[in-house]
C-alpha positions as CSV (number, residue, x, y, z in Angstrom):
1,X,85.4,84.4,113.0
2,X,87.5,83.8,110.0
3,X,90.3,86.2,109.3
4,X,90.6,87.3,105.7
5,X,93.8,86.1,104.1
6,X,96.4,88.8,104.1
7,X,97.4,90.5,100.9
8,X,100.8,91.9,99.9
9,X,101.1,95.6,99.1
10,X,104.2,96.5,97.1
11,X,105.3,100.2,96.9
12,X,106.5,100.2,93.3
13,X,105.9,103.8,92.1
14,X,109.7,104.4,92.0
15,X,110.5,101.2,90.0
16,X,110.5,102.9,86.7
17,X,113.3,105.1,85.7
18,X,112.9,108.6,84.2
19,X,113.4,107.2,80.7
20,X,110.2,105.3,81.2
21,X,111.7,101.8,81.2
22,X,112.2,99.6,84.2
23,X,115.4,100.3,86.0
24,X,117.8,98.0,84.2
25,X,120.0,97.5,87.2
26,X,117.2,95.4,88.5
27,X,117.9,92.2,86.7
28,X,119.5,89.9,89.3
29,X,118.4,86.4,88.2
30,X,119.8,84.3,85.4
31,X,116.5,84.6,83.4
32,X,116.1,88.3,83.8
33,X,114.3,88.1,87.2
34,X,114.1,91.3,89.3
35,X,114.6,91.4,93.0
36,X,110.8,91.9,93.3
37,X,110.2,88.5,91.7
38,X,112.1,86.8,94.5
39,X,110.3,88.7,97.2
40,X,106.9,87.9,95.7
41,X,107.9,84.2,95.2
42,X,108.8,84.0,98.9
43,X,105.5,85.8,99.8
44,X,103.5,83.4,97.7
45,X,105.2,80.4,99.3
46,X,104.3,81.8,102.7
47,X,100.6,82.0,101.8
48,X,100.0,85.3,100.1
49,X,97.9,84.8,97.0
50,X,97.1,88.4,96.2
51,X,99.6,91.2,95.4
52,X,98.7,94.9,95.1
53,X,101.2,97.0,93.2
54,X,101.1,100.7,94.0
55,X,102.4,102.4,90.8
56,X,102.1,105.6,88.8
57,X,99.1,105.4,86.5
58,X,101.1,106.4,83.4
59,X,103.5,103.5,83.9
60,X,100.8,100.8,84.2
61,X,101.5,99.4,80.7
62,X,105.2,99.1,81.2
63,X,104.7,97.6,84.5
64,X,102.1,95.0,83.4
65,X,104.3,93.9,80.5
66,X,107.5,93.6,82.5
67,X,106.2,92.3,85.8
68,X,102.5,92.1,86.4
69,X,101.5,89.8,83.5
70,X,103.9,87.0,84.4
71,X,102.8,87.1,88.1
72,X,99.1,87.0,87.2
73,X,99.5,83.4,86.1
74,X,100.0,82.3,89.7
75,X,98.5,85.1,91.9
76,X,95.8,87.7,91.8
77,X,97.4,91.0,90.8
78,X,95.7,94.3,91.6
79,X,96.9,97.8,90.9
80,X,96.6,101.0,92.9
81,X,97.8,104.4,91.7
82,X,99.8,106.9,93.7
83,X,98.7,110.3,92.4
84,X,99.7,113.7,93.6
85,X,96.2,114.9,93.3
86,X,94.8,112.1,95.5
87,X,94.0,114.5,98.4
88,X,91.2,115.0,100.8
89,X,88.4,117.3,99.8
90,X,89.3,120.9,100.0
91,X,93.0,120.4,99.4
92,X,94.9,121.1,96.2
93,X,98.5,120.3,95.0
94,X,100.6,123.3,95.7
95,X,102.2,125.0,92.6
96,X,105.7,123.6,91.9
97,X,105.1,120.3,93.7
98,X,106.3,117.3,91.8
99,X,107.5,115.1,94.6
100,X,105.1,112.3,95.7
101,X,103.5,112.7,99.2
102,X,105.6,109.9,100.8
103,X,105.4,106.3,102.0
104,X,102.1,106.6,103.9
105,X,100.4,108.2,101.0
106,X,101.6,105.3,98.8
107,X,100.0,102.8,101.2
108,X,96.8,104.9,101.3
109,X,96.6,104.6,97.5
110,X,95.7,100.9,98.1
111,X,92.7,101.7,100.2
112,X,90.3,101.0,97.3
113,X,91.6,97.5,96.7
114,X,92.6,96.2,100.2
115,X,89.9,95.3,102.7
116,X,91.7,92.9,105.0
117,X,95.0,92.5,106.7
118,X,98.0,93.4,104.6
119,X,101.8,93.5,104.5
120,X,103.7,96.3,102.9
121,X,107.1,96.0,101.3
122,X,109.5,98.0,99.1
123,X,109.8,96.9,95.5
124,X,113.6,97.0,95.4
125,X,114.5,95.0,98.5
126,X,115.2,91.3,98.9
127,X,113.7,90.2,102.3
128,X,114.2,86.5,102.3
129,X,111.6,83.7,103.0
130,X,111.6,83.9,106.8
131,X,110.2,87.4,106.9
132,X,107.2,86.6,104.8
133,X,106.3,83.5,106.7
134,X,106.5,85.4,110.0
135,X,104.4,88.3,108.9
136,X,101.8,86.2,107.1
137,X,101.3,83.9,110.1
138,X,101.0,86.9,112.4
139,X,98.5,88.8,110.3
140,X,96.4,85.6,109.9
141,X,96.2,85.1,113.7
142,X,96.1,88.6,115.2
143,X,92.9,90.6,114.5
144,X,92.5,93.9,116.3
145,X,91.5,93.7,119.9
146,X,91.4,96.5,122.4
147,X,94.3,97.9,120.4
148,X,95.2,97.6,116.7
149,X,97.5,94.7,116.2
150,X,100.3,95.5,113.8
151,X,103.7,93.9,113.2
152,X,107.0,94.7,111.7
153,X,109.8,92.4,110.6
154,X,113.1,93.4,112.2
155,X,116.5,92.4,110.7
156,X,119.9,92.2,112.4
157,X,121.8,95.3,111.3
158,X,124.9,93.4,110.4
159,X,122.7,91.5,107.8
160,X,121.7,94.8,106.1
161,X,124.8,96.9,105.6
162,X,126.7,97.3,102.3
163,X,130.5,97.0,101.7
164,X,130.2,100.0,99.3
165,X,129.2,103.1,101.3
166,X,126.6,104.1,103.8
167,X,123.0,103.2,104.3
168,X,120.0,104.7,106.1
169,X,118.3,102.4,108.6
170,X,115.6,102.7,111.3
171,X,117.0,101.3,114.5
172,X,114.3,99.7,116.7
173,X,113.8,99.9,120.4
174,X,111.4,97.4,121.8
175,X,109.9,96.4,125.2
176,X,110.5,93.2,127.0
177,X,107.6,91.5,125.1
178,X,109.0,92.5,121.7
179,X,106.6,95.3,121.0
180,X,108.0,98.4,119.3
181,X,108.7,101.4,121.4
182,X,110.3,103.6,118.7
183,X,112.3,103.6,115.5
184,X,115.2,106.0,115.3
185,X,116.3,106.9,111.8
186,X,120.1,107.1,111.2
187,X,120.8,108.3,107.7
188,X,124.5,107.5,107.6
189,X,125.4,104.0,108.9
190,X,128.6,102.2,107.7
191,X,129.9,98.7,108.1
192,X,132.6,98.4,110.8
193,X,133.9,94.8,111.0
194,X,131.1,92.7,112.4
195,X,129.4,95.8,113.7
196,X,128.5,99.2,112.3
197,X,128.9,102.8,113.2
198,X,126.9,106.0,112.4
199,X,127.6,109.7,112.3
200,X,125.2,112.6,112.6
201,X,127.7,115.3,111.8
202,X,129.3,114.4,108.5
203,X,131.9,112.0,109.9
204,X,133.4,114.3,112.6
205,X,132.2,111.9,115.3
206,X,131.0,108.3,115.2
207,X,128.9,106.1,117.4
208,X,129.0,102.3,117.4
209,X,126.0,100.2,116.6
210,X,126.1,96.5,117.4
211,X,125.8,94.1,114.5
212,X,122.8,92.5,116.2
213,X,120.8,95.7,116.7
214,X,117.3,95.3,115.2
215,X,116.5,97.5,112.3
216,X,113.4,98.1,110.1
217,X,113.6,97.4,106.4
218,X,110.1,98.7,105.9
219,X,108.3,95.4,106.0
220,X,105.1,96.1,108.0
221,X,102.0,94.2,108.7
222,X,98.7,96.0,109.3
223,X,95.0,95.4,109.8
224,X,92.5,97.6,107.7
225,X,92.4,100.0,110.7
226,X,95.7,101.4,109.6
227,X,94.2,102.7,106.3
228,X,91.4,104.4,108.2
229,X,93.8,106.1,110.6
230,X,96.2,107.1,107.9
231,X,93.3,108.6,106.0
232,X,91.9,110.5,109.0
233,X,95.4,111.9,109.9
234,X,96.3,113.0,106.5
235,X,94.6,116.5,106.6
236,X,96.6,117.5,109.8
237,X,99.8,116.4,108.1
238,X,98.8,118.5,105.0
239,X,98.0,121.6,107.0
240,X,101.5,121.4,108.5
241,X,103.3,120.5,105.3
242,X,101.6,123.1,103.1
243,X,102.5,125.8,105.6
244,X,106.1,124.7,106.2
245,X,107.3,122.6,103.2
246,X,104.8,122.8,100.4
247,X,107.1,121.3,97.8
248,X,108.9,118.7,100.0
249,X,106.9,117.6,103.0
250,X,106.2,113.8,103.1
251,X,103.7,111.8,104.9
252,X,105.9,109.0,106.3
253,X,104.5,105.6,107.3
254,X,106.6,105.2,110.4
255,X,105.5,108.5,111.8
256,X,101.9,107.5,111.6
257,X,102.7,104.2,113.3
258,X,104.6,106.1,116.0
259,X,101.6,108.4,116.6
260,X,99.3,105.4,117.1
261,X,101.8,103.7,119.5
262,X,102.2,107.0,121.5
263,X,98.4,107.3,121.8
264,X,98.0,103.7,123.0
265,X,95.8,102.9,120.0
266,X,98.1,100.4,118.4
267,X,100.9,98.0,119.3
268,X,103.4,96.7,116.9
269,X,105.0,93.3,117.4
270,X,108.6,93.1,116.2
271,X,109.1,89.8,114.5
272,X,112.6,88.6,113.6
273,X,114.3,87.5,110.4
274,X,117.8,86.1,110.4
275,X,117.9,86.1,106.7
276,X,120.3,88.5,105.0
277,X,118.7,91.5,103.3
278,X,119.9,92.4,99.8
279,X,119.4,95.5,97.8
280,X,121.1,97.7,95.3
281,X,121.9,100.9,97.2
282,X,125.0,101.5,95.1
283,X,125.7,100.1,91.6
284,X,128.6,98.3,93.2
285,X,126.1,96.3,95.2
286,X,124.6,94.6,92.2
287,X,127.2,91.8,91.7
288,X,126.8,90.9,95.4
289,X,123.0,90.5,94.9
290,X,123.4,88.6,91.6
291,X,125.9,86.2,93.3
292,X,123.7,85.7,96.3
293,X,120.7,84.9,94.2
294,X,122.8,82.4,92.1
295,X,124.1,80.7,95.2
296,X,120.5,80.4,96.7
297,X,119.3,79.0,93.4
298,X,122.1,76.5,93.4
299,X,121.2,75.4,96.9
300,X,117.7,74.8,95.8
301,X,116.0,77.7,97.6
302,X,114.7,79.0,94.3
303,X,114.0,77.3,91.0
304,X,115.9,78.6,87.9
305,X,112.7,79.9,86.4
306,X,110.5,81.3,89.1
307,X,107.1,81.5,87.5
308,X,106.9,78.5,85.1
């Protein structure tokens, strides 16, 4: 039995600003590279040779000219389209709805172009080389058995916080064999020395989180079974959302994963990366990212020109 080689799915529907151009804050390399260039470069080095961009169809041209075309010289590039009207038979977009249907719906958009194991990343996060090696190797060697075999790369919380405000992170609880038990979302986490703290009540009270707590940065690894499950669970989500929050309800990827874990249908191995995560949560974060990329380039981790 030969496993198919894993492909990389990039959720990039939000990468283009309202003005129609790419978000200009994204240039972090000395030759105009975006954060996504570094992530895909690391993924390619780890073994991924196909990347699927989930985008809005009307932005395809912008996307191809600013990202896709240069990558297609070294990898196979496929596109999938996240569309509001991509709903199961018998469902319609509620009047007034403009918001996309959430992270799990974005991944479902790739179902027509993904037929093997795949990893999922955000387009605006820098994950580092270790994460892609870990998830690629895991996907290559763990087909589904009596349960679905999924994975997630966990980061040390202290490596993912910003100096410039608060972040939202999913804090992971795992069992003694490093399988995921649950992810608890904290929407307001701040750096606190080497550690961090969070508040649930607007800052009236704070709880400490250790700097080495494991958090999810939305780097997941799945077998094709996930697409089937996400598809078959979508109507139940829609029934609830259309009744309760027709304009806002979102089909979140972690909640589908949680259902599958709770039902005993899937297990999710929590892999580890000790790399530092970078992203531009606040515009003040950008110089930090630019500096970090420059330093890594100087150390030889990246070439000056990534795709030549």
